[in-house]
C-alpha positions in Angstrom: 266.6 16.7 -32.7 264.9 15.6 -29.1 267.0 12.7 -28.5 270.2 15.0 -29.2 269.6 17.3 -27.0 268.7 15.5 -24.5 271.9 13.7 -25.0 273.8 16.7 -25.1 271.8 18.0 -21.5 272.4 15.3 -20.1 276.3 15.2 -21.1 277.0 19.2 -19.7 274.4 18.1 -16.2 277.2 15.3 -16.0 279.6 17.6 -16.9 279.3 20.3 -14.3 278.4 17.4 -11.9 282.0 16.1 -11.9 283.8 19.7 -11.6 281.7 20.7 -8.6 282.4 16.9 -7.0 286.1 17.6 -7.6 285.7 21.8 -5.5 284.4 20.2 -3.1 286.7 17.6 -2.8 289.8 20.1 -3.1 288.1 22.5 -0.1 287.2 19.7 2.5 291.2 18.4 2.0 292.9 22.6 2.2 292.7 23.0 6.0 290.2 26.5 6.2 292.6 29.8 6.9 290.2 29.9 10.4 291.6 26.4 11.1 294.9 27.3 11.4 297.5 29.2 13.0 299.1 32.6 12.6 302.8 32.9 14.6 305.1 35.7 14.1 308.5 35.1 16.0 311.0 38.6 16.9 314.5 38.1 17.7 316.5 39.9 20.6 319.8 39.5 20.1 321.3 41.1 23.8 323.4 38.2 24.0 325.9 38.6 20.7 328.9 37.5 21.5 331.1 41.1 21.4 332.9 41.9 18.2 331.2 39.4 15.3 328.4 40.5 13.7 324.4 39.4 14.1 323.2 36.3 12.1 321.3 37.4 8.3 320.0 34.1 8.2 317.6 31.2 10.1 316.0 28.4 9.7 313.0 27.3 11.8 312.4 23.2 11.7 308.9 21.7 13.9 308.6 18.4 15.2 304.9 17.9 15.7 304.6 15.9 18.5 302.0 13.3 18.2 303.6 12.4 15.1 304.0 13.8 11.1 307.7 15.0 8.5 309.2 18.1 10.0 308.4 21.1 8.4 311.4 23.7 7.9 311.7 27.2 6.6 314.2 29.7 6.2 314.0 33.5 6.2 315.5 36.4 7.6 317.1 36.8 11.7 314.4 39.6 11.5 310.7 38.9 12.3 308.8 36.0 10.2 305.2 35.3 9.8 303.6 31.9 8.8 300.8 30.2 9.7 300.4 25.8 10.6 298.2 23.7 11.0 296.9 23.2 14.8 299.1 20.7 17.1 301.8 20.8 19.5 305.4 20.7 18.3 308.8 20.8 19.3 310.8 23.9 17.5 314.2 24.5 16.7 316.0 27.6 15.5 319.5 28.3 14.8 320.9 30.4 12.0 322.8 28.7 8.9 324.8 31.3 8.1 327.8 30.4 11.3 331.3 30.3 10.1 332.1 27.1 9.0 329.3 25.2 10.2 326.6 22.8 8.8 323.9 21.0 9.5 323.1 16.8 9.6 320.5 14.3 10.9 318.0 18.2 11.2 315.3 15.4 10.2 314.4 14.8 13.9 314.6 17.3 17.3 317.0 14.8 19.1 319.1 14.1 16.2 319.6 18.0 15.0 323.5 18.4 14.9 325.7 21.0 13.7 329.3 20.1 12.5 332.5 22.0 11.5 333.1 21.5 7.9 336.9 19.8 8.8 337.9 19.9 5.7 336.9 23.7 5.1 338.4 24.8 8.1 342.2 22.2 7.7 342.4 24.4 4.0 341.7 27.9 5.7 342.6 29.8 8.7 340.0 30.4 10.8 338.5 34.1 10.7 335.9 35.4 13.1 333.5 35.8 10.7 329.1 35.0 11.9 328.8 32.6 15.1 326.4 29.9 15.5 323.6 30.7 17.6 320.5 28.7 19.5 317.0 28.5 20.3 314.9 25.4 22.4 311.8 25.6 22.7 310.6 21.9 24.4 306.6 22.4 23.9 304.5 25.1 21.3 301.1 24.6 20.8 299.3 26.1 17.7 295.7 26.7 18.2 293.2 27.3 15.3 292.4 30.8 14.7 295.3 32.2 17.0 297.6 35.1 16.9 300.4 35.1 18.6 303.9 37.0 18.8 306.6 35.0 20.5 310.5 36.5 21.1 313.2 34.4 21.1 316.7 35.0 22.7 319.1 32.9 21.3 321.6 31.6 22.5 325.4 31.1 21.5 326.1 28.1 20.1 330.4 29.1 20.5 332.7 30.5 22.5 335.3 32.6 21.9 339.2 32.0 22.3 341.2 35.1 22.4 344.9 34.6 22.3 347.3 37.3 22.9 351.4 36.7 22.3 353.1 39.3 24.2 356.2 39.0 22.3 359.6 41.1 23.7 361.9 41.0 20.3 358.4 41.8 18.3 361.0 43.4 15.9 362.3 41.0 14.6 358.3 38.7 14.3 357.4 38.7 10.7 354.6 36.3 10.4 352.7 34.3 12.9 350.3 31.2 12.7 348.7 29.2 14.5 346.9 25.8 15.5 344.7 24.4 18.1 344.4 20.4 18.9 341.3 18.9 20.4 338.5 21.0 19.4 334.3 19.6 18.9 333.1 19.1 15.7 329.6 18.9 16.5 326.6 19.9 18.9 323.5 18.6 19.5 321.3 21.6 18.8 318.1 20.2 20.9 320.3 19.2 24.0 322.5 22.1 23.0 325.9 19.6 24.2 329.0 18.9 22.7 328.7 15.3 20.9 331.7 12.9 22.1 333.9 11.8 19.3 335.9 13.3 16.7 338.5 16.3 17.3 339.6 18.3 15.4 342.9 20.7 14.8 341.9 24.9 13.8 344.1 26.9 12.1 344.5 30.4 12.8 345.9 33.5 11.4 347.3 36.4 14.2 347.3 40.5 13.5 350.0 42.3 15.0 349.5 44.4 18.7 352.1 47.2 19.4 353.3 44.4 21.7 352.6 40.9 19.8 350.2 39.3 18.1 346.6 38.6 18.4 343.8 35.7 17.0 340.1 35.5 18.1 338.7 31.5 17.5 335.3 30.5 17.5 334.8 27.7 19.1 332.0 25.1 19.7 330.4 24.3 22.8 328.4 26.5 25.6 331.0 27.1 29.0 330.0 25.6 32.6 327.4 27.6 34.3 329.2 29.4 37.8 329.1 26.8 40.1 328.2 23.9 37.5 329.6 20.8 38.9 331.9 18.8 36.1 329.7 16.4 33.4 330.5 12.7 34.1 332.0 12.6 30.5 334.2 9.9 29.9 337.2 12.6 29.1 337.6 15.7 29.3 339.7 17.1 25.9 343.0 19.1 26.8 344.2 21.3 23.9 348.0 22.2 22.7 348.3 25.6 21.2 351.7 25.7 18.6 352.8 28.9 17.5 354.4 29.2 14.3 357.0 32.0 13.4 358.4 33.8 10.7 361.4 36.1 11.6 363.1 38.6 10.2 366.4 36.7 9.7 364.3 34.3 7.4 364.0 31.4 9.9 361.1 30.1 11.2 360.5 28.7 14.8 357.7 27.0 16.4 356.6 26.4 19.6 353.4 24.4 21.3 352.1 25.1 25.0 349.8 22.3 26.4 346.4 24.6 27.9 345.4 20.5 29.4 341.8 21.3 30.2 341.5 24.3 31.1 339.4 25.6 28.4 336.8 23.1 29.6 336.9 24.7 33.1 336.6 28.5 32.4 333.2 30.0 32.7 332.1 32.2 30.3 331.6 32.8 26.5 334.5 34.3 26.3 338.2 32.6 27.2 341.6 34.7 27.4 344.4 32.9 26.8 347.5 35.1 28.2 350.9 34.2 26.2 354.5 36.1 26.8 357.2 34.9 24.7 360.7 36.4 23.6 362.5 35.8 20.9 366.2 34.2 21.1 369.2 35.5 19.6 371.2 32.6 17.9 373.3 31.4 14.9 368.8 31.7 13.7 366.0 33.4 15.9 364.0 31.4 17.6 360.6 32.1 20.0 360.4 31.2 23.6 357.5 31.1 25.4 358.5 32.1 28.5 354.5 31.9 30.4 350.6 31.8 30.0 347.4 31.7 31.5 343.9 31.1 30.7 341.0 33.3 32.4 337.7 34.0 31.7 336.8 36.9 29.9 333.6 39.5 28.8 332.5 38.8 25.5 328.6 38.8 25.4 327.0 42.4 24.8 324.4 43.7 26.7 321.7 45.7 25.0 
């Protein structure tokens, strides 16, 4: 009996030692809360594009400066509070509910991009939905035991192109759709610059007004700053707008205008394209473009 009791006692003692060792190892591998940093973020949407709703979902991408994998998370576009290991980070923030936009190469700070889903854009007319916004932080230091509150003002990464067509003989127009060519398909999120390369045509629908038809289109890119010299890019894209009219006699008429490089040369987040046209009678009605011009508008809401 004494031998058996000794054996049992030894087994129990051994098991207890193993359990204590496992708990100790687990504790050592998990950083205590006082060795991490608490961060709280809030957003100030005073650069929101006029006429469009504010974002509802936001993605955060933390890139450790001294090496390590990106830390990504999504949350509501209000306030966010979370805990991170102490380190130096680069940070990208962007709303992930932008219309017809997806993201790629977000595993690295330098390569993260937002791109237009061209198939989706080609299959459906562009409608004014939630625009794309972004924040870039080149250096963010998280200290152990810190509790910081940081407020960000996201920048619009799209521009609002407003097309207003004044038609002499509007009563003869029953519908109008259009396309605009040469539009960029992606933007680098860390540089907040258009990625040169593939271009696409964006389709859009118009809404009738008292004097004609109107359309609003979101296009990728940021405007040049006032007084900014033209960038040294291989080629500035040109854009053509094609308007396809359906008339009351059942005929269709298409008209195209070449905007050249005027969109890229226009300052501000809002671009106004004013077009004057007239319905020409004949065996079938046709629509003639008489005049057009491009000017900067003011689309930012200042709160």
